[in-house]
N, C-alpha and C positions, 0 to 999 in steps of 0.2 A: 418476695423480697424485691427491693428496688435495684435495678441494674442499669443505671444510666451514667454517662460521663458528664460530670458537672465542671465545666471549664470556667465558670465565674463564681464569685463568692455568694452571690444571691442564689444561683442554682445549687450551690453546695448546701446552703441552709435549707432550701426546699427538699433536697435529697435526704438530709438528715431527719427532717421533720416527717417525711413520708416513711422513711425506714423505721423511725421510732414508733410511729402509729402502727405499722405492720407488726413489729415485735410485740407491742403491748397487746394487740388484738389476738395474736397467735399464741403467745407464751405467758402473758400476764404482766402486771406492773412490777411485781417483785423481781422477776428475771430481767426486765428492762433496766431497772435501777442498778443491778449488778453489772450488766453489760456497759451501761452509760458511764458508771463510775470508773470501771477499768479502762475504757477507751479514752476518757478525759485525762486520767492519770498517765496513760501511755503516750497519747498524741499531743496533749496540751493544746496550744493554739493551732497546731498543724491540722487539728480536726476540722477547722473551718477553711483551711487552705484549698483552693480549687484543685480538682484532679488534673494530673498531667494529661496533655493532649496525646491521645493514642497514636501510635505509629501509622496504623491503617488510615486514620483520618487525615493525617498529614500527607500520606501518599496520594490519597484521593484528591485532596485539594491541589497538590502539585500537578496531578494528572489533568485536572480540569483547567488549570492555568496554562499548561503546556498545549492542550488542545485548542484553547481559545487563541493563544498566541500564534499557533500554526495556521489556524483558519484565517486570522487577520493577515498573516504573511502571504497566503495564497491570494487573498482579495487584492492586496497591494500589487502583486506581481502578475495578476491575470491579464491576458491579452483580450481586451474588449474592443473588437473591430467591426466596423460596418462592412458591407460587401465591397464598397468602393475602396475602403482602406485595405482590405485583404488583397484585392486585385493590385493595388498600388505597391503593397509590400512584396508580393510575389513577383511583379514585373521588375522590381528593382534588384532582384537577386541575380547575380551573375551565373550561378550554378543552380539549375533546377532539376534535381535528380528525380527519377521515378522510383517509387518504393514498391517492393513486392512484400506484402504482409502475409507471413506464414503462420497459421494457427492450427492447433490440434482440435478436432471436433469434440465438443462436449455439449451434450443435449441440454443440460441445465443452464449453461451460461452463454451459448453461442449467439442467441438473439441479442442480448445486451451488449456483448462484445462487438458484434457487427454494427449495431446502432451507433456505438461510440466511434467506430471507424468511419462510418458513412456520414458522420456529422463534422468531419475534419474541415478546417479552413483551407488546408492545402490538399487539393483533390487529385494530384497526379500519383495514383497508386493502383495496384491490383491486389486481389485477395486470393490466396491459395489455402484451401482447407484440406488438412491431412487427417486420414483415419484409416487404420488397418482393417477396420470393420466396414466393409463395403455397404452393408445394410444400414449402418448408421448415417451414411451420407445420403440422407433423404432430402433431395433438393427442393421438394415441394414445401418444406417447412421454412425455407429461407427466402427472403425477399431479395429483389434486385439480383437475380441469378446471373445476369449478363456480365456482372463485374467479378464473378467468382469462378475459380477453377477448383476442381476436386481431384485429389490424388489419393490412392490407397497404398502406393508403394513409394518409399522415400527415394528410390532410384530414379523415379520419374520427375523429381523436383527440377533438376537443371534444365531440362527441355521445356519446362513450363514457365521459367522465369524470364520476364521481359524487363524487370527493373534494374536500376543501377545498384541499389542496396536491398538486401533482404532483411526485413524486420521480423525476427523470430519472437512471437508473443506467447506468453503463458496463457492457458485456457481460462485462467481466473483474472486476467488483466482487463483493465478498462482504460480507454484513452480520453484525456481531456481534449476538447475540440481544437486546441491549439498545439497538440502534441507533435504532429508531423511538421507544422510550420516552424515551430521552435527548433526542431531537429534540423530542418532544412537551413535555417538561419545559422545554426551552429556549424553545420557542414561548410557553409560558405566561408567561415572563419578558420576552418581546419580542413583544407582541401586534401591534405595528404592522409586523412583518416581512413583506415580500412576496417576497423571494428570500433563501434561506439556503444557505450552503455551509459545509462542515466541513473539518477537517484529515483526513488519511488516512495509511495506512501500506501496507506490502506484505506479502503472505503468501508465506513461503518454502516452495516446494513440497517441498523435501527434509526440512525439520525441522518444518514446520507452525507455526512461530513467526511472529508479526507483527513485522516489523522495518522499518527505514528509514522512520521517520515523516517526513511532510511537514507541518511546522507552518507554515501559510500566513500571509501578511500580511492585513491588513484590505483592504476593497474598494479596488481601484485600476483604473479603466477602461483606463489606459494599459498596465499590466502584463497585463491580461486580453486585450488585443488582440495582445499579443506571445506569450502562452501561455495556454492554457485551464486556469488553475489552479483553476477551480471544479469540475472533474472529480475523482473518479469519480462524485460525486453532487451534484446541485443540486436544491433544492426551490423550486418556483415556485408562488405562490398562483394558484389557478384563475381568480380575477377578472382577474389580469394576462394570463393566456393567452387569455382571451376577447377581449382587445383586439388580438390579433395577426391578421394576414391570412394564413391558412394556405395559400392558393393560391400564395403567393410563396415558401414555404419550400423550401429547397434539397433536392433529391432525393438528392444525394450525401451530405451531412452534415446531415440534418434535425434531430437533437438539438442539435448545436452551434449551428445557425442559430436554433433556438427560443430557446436561452439568450441568444445575442447580442441578438436582437430584444427579449427581455424586459428585459434590462439597459438598453435604450434607452427603455423605457416608465416604469420605476420607479427611484427612487434609494434605496428602502428595502431595501438589500442588506446583510445582516448575516452576520458571520463567527462561526460557532460553533467556538471554538478548542479542539477536542478531536478526536482521531482516531476518528471514529465508523465510518467505512467503510474497507474494505481492498481493495486491488487484488491479484487473484490473479496470481502470476508463476511463472516457472520457478525454477531453483535460483539465486536472486538473491544468495546470500551467496558471498563469495570466501574465507571463512575456512576453516580446517581443520575436520575432523569431530570436533573435541574438544568435550568437555562444556561447554555454555555456562554 
């Protein structure tokens, strides 16, 4: 049997012709004439009307259009700077904070995450890798060790922080090369900020495109308690972290617990409404492999 969606009159005629041929071949001309007579009597001219566009087709077309629009949005807003332009931009900043980037060790994604950090336009940062499994902290697998500190106890965090802000990153996060510079520019316009969170999107493993942006609402403690929408990256001022009692931090979800406790200390929580950080995923698109 023919099982196609005919969305034009020409395709519908071809579909009927193929269906007729299949019925005659399988059941004979007599049965075909009975079926044809009944369908013509029942449907009349509607028999030649194109099939309705299926919902799944419409959803896929909308998804393709949304992805294409978002890719174009990123291209228009991307910071493309030469080394001289980067230096000039940084020099013109009145406030040049040092960032302490805190990440949880994950063998599968650590290399790509570190590469995205080490390609930043804004280079005033340090990296702290946390893992409760001391064996997992195999320093020989990570390049540029001089820039990285390793801790296996969250209580050791404060004594290892030298930055003005601690950037808590998900292990699945990836940074665009302008992420820290954008954040730094934003901080210069919001000097009283003590916690900053940004919008984010997802990285399609198959195409390499950044897709499915999550444009977040402004700070809502009620929403935050129902979902951690501050992830995959949350920046907390070091002065706020120093007010926490780390002995009570959860061993199961230490990063989340730190963020929750920090939001209870300060109300200076600012939303940077631009997708600065990306979450690495699998093949997250459902659309066909057609050109976007």
